[in-house]
N, C-alpha and C positions, 0 to 999 in steps of 0.2 A: 503494499499499499504506500503510495506516495506522501511524503511530508507535505503538510498543509501550511500555507502562509496567507495571512490576513492583510489586506489592504483597506484602510479607513479613509473614506472620503465623503464629500457631499456636492451639491451644486456649486457650480463656479469653481470647481478644481481644475487645474491645468490639464488638458486632454492628454497632452504627451507625458506627464508625470504620473498619470494614472495608467495608461495603455502600455506605456514602454516596459515597465516593470511586470505588468500584468502579462504581456506576452513574453518577454524575455524569461521570467521565472517558470512559466508553462513550458517553454522550449527546452528548460533544464530538467523538467521532469516533476515538477512541484504541482500540487493541487491549489490553485489560487482562488480565493474567495474575496469579493468586494462587499463591505458592509458600510451602512450609511445610516443617518438618523431614521429611516423607515425604508422598507422594501418599495422601491419604486423606481421609475427611470429617471437616472440623473442626467442633469444637463451640464456638461463640462465647457470650458471656455479654451480659447487660444490667446496667449499672451505672446506679444512679438515686440521687437525693438525697431523703431522707424527713426529716419532722420527728422530732426526738428523737435522731437517729443523729449521733454526731460525725464520720463519715466516710460515704462512698457505701456502698449495699447492693449486692449481687450477687445475680442470678437467672439461670437458664438462658436463653439466648438462641436465634438461628437456628443450623443446620448449613449448611455449605457446603463443596462438594469443593475441594481444592487441585489446581490445574491441574499442578504439578510440584513436586519436591523441591528443596531449597536446592541440593543437589549437582548437579542438572540445570540450573542456571541459567547462561547465558551473560550476563553483565552488558552485553558490547557489542552485544548485539541489543535492548537496551532504551534507551529516550530518557529515562527518569526512574524514580524510586522513590518509593513511598509507605509510610511505617511507622506503621501504626496502632498504638493503645494497649491498654488493658486489662491484665490481667495478664501476658499472652503474653510482652512484653519482658523481664520479670523472669527467665525461664529462658531465652529465645531468646539473651539476650546471651552466653550460655555455648557456644553453637553456632560452632565453628570455620569451618564451611562458609558459615554467614550472615555472620560477621564478613568473610570475604573478599568476599563479594558486596557488602556496603554499602561497603568501602573502595574497591572498583572504581569505585563511582559518585562518591564523593567526589575520587578520584584523576582522574577524567575532567571533574569540575566539572558533572556533570549535575545538574538540578532533583531535589531530595529535599524531600518533604513529610513531615512527623512530627507527632504529636498526642498528648496526654495521656502516658502512660508510654513513648512510642515513643523519646524522646530517651534512654533508658536504653541504647538499641543504639549510637546515634550516640557517646554518652560511653564506651562499652565498646571502641570503636576509636579512641579519642582524638581526635576530629574536632571537640569543641566548644570546645576552648580558643581563646580570643580571639573567639568568636563570640557574637552575641546570640540569645537563644531565649526561647520560652515554653513551658510545658507544664503538667501537672496541678499547681497550686501546692503540693502537698506535696513535690514533688520540687526545689523551690528549692534546698535545700542540696546536693542531688546534683549538680545544674547547676553551681553554684558551685564544687563540689569538681572538676568536669570542666573548670573554667577559663572557664565560659561566663558571660556577663552575663545574668541572668534579668530579664525584664519579665513583669509579670502583666497581660497584655494579650489581646485577642481572637486576634491574629495578630502575628507577628513575622517580617518578610524580611530576611534577612541573605545577600545575593547570590543564589545559587540554592537556599539553604536556606529553608524555609518552615514556621514552627512554630506550633501553636495548643494551647490548654488542654485542650479536651475537646470532645465532641459537641455542646454547646450552641453553639459556636463554629464550626460546619462551614461556614455560608455565607460567612463572611469569609475561612476557611482555604481553601476551594477557589476563592473568587473571586482571591485573591492567588497561588495556585498556578498557576491557568490563566494569569494574566498572564506569570509566568515561563515556563510551558510554551510559550505562544504564541511568545515571543520566542526561545527556544532550542530547541524541538522542536515545531513545528506539526504538528497531527493527521495532516495528509496532505502 
């Protein structure tokens, strides 16, 4: 039986930051599930960088069904957790059920991959204090306020926590996450 990996997300998540790890981890032989506030069709977005804009722009992205609601997640049945970015983490950090799920992964020292605005969720549960992370660079002060050491790098590995800045860093992010996964939770 394949090891299971959980992706937690919601509406306005960055399309690539959900679907790239979803497909890449399935390609490796993992059984991947997507959890959201409710079982529904999620509406993702596309963030891009355009000349003349001070920050990224946002356009409608793909839609994708959530396999289960946060309240249905049994963290003990999953080997690892993926936390995509986009705008979703800004409101998801207020979800008490999701905070319980994320805490369970950290309490068990299971592999966690976070990208872009995803570290807002790990900051919300107080699990970045003393850790080294990267994220979307505009969140540097948020990471410092959470007690984390921020590095503006493609990927940062701190034990079982693997973080990355944004979708242009996907290959490095998944390469390093898969090293952690293969050591802690092989696909089969």
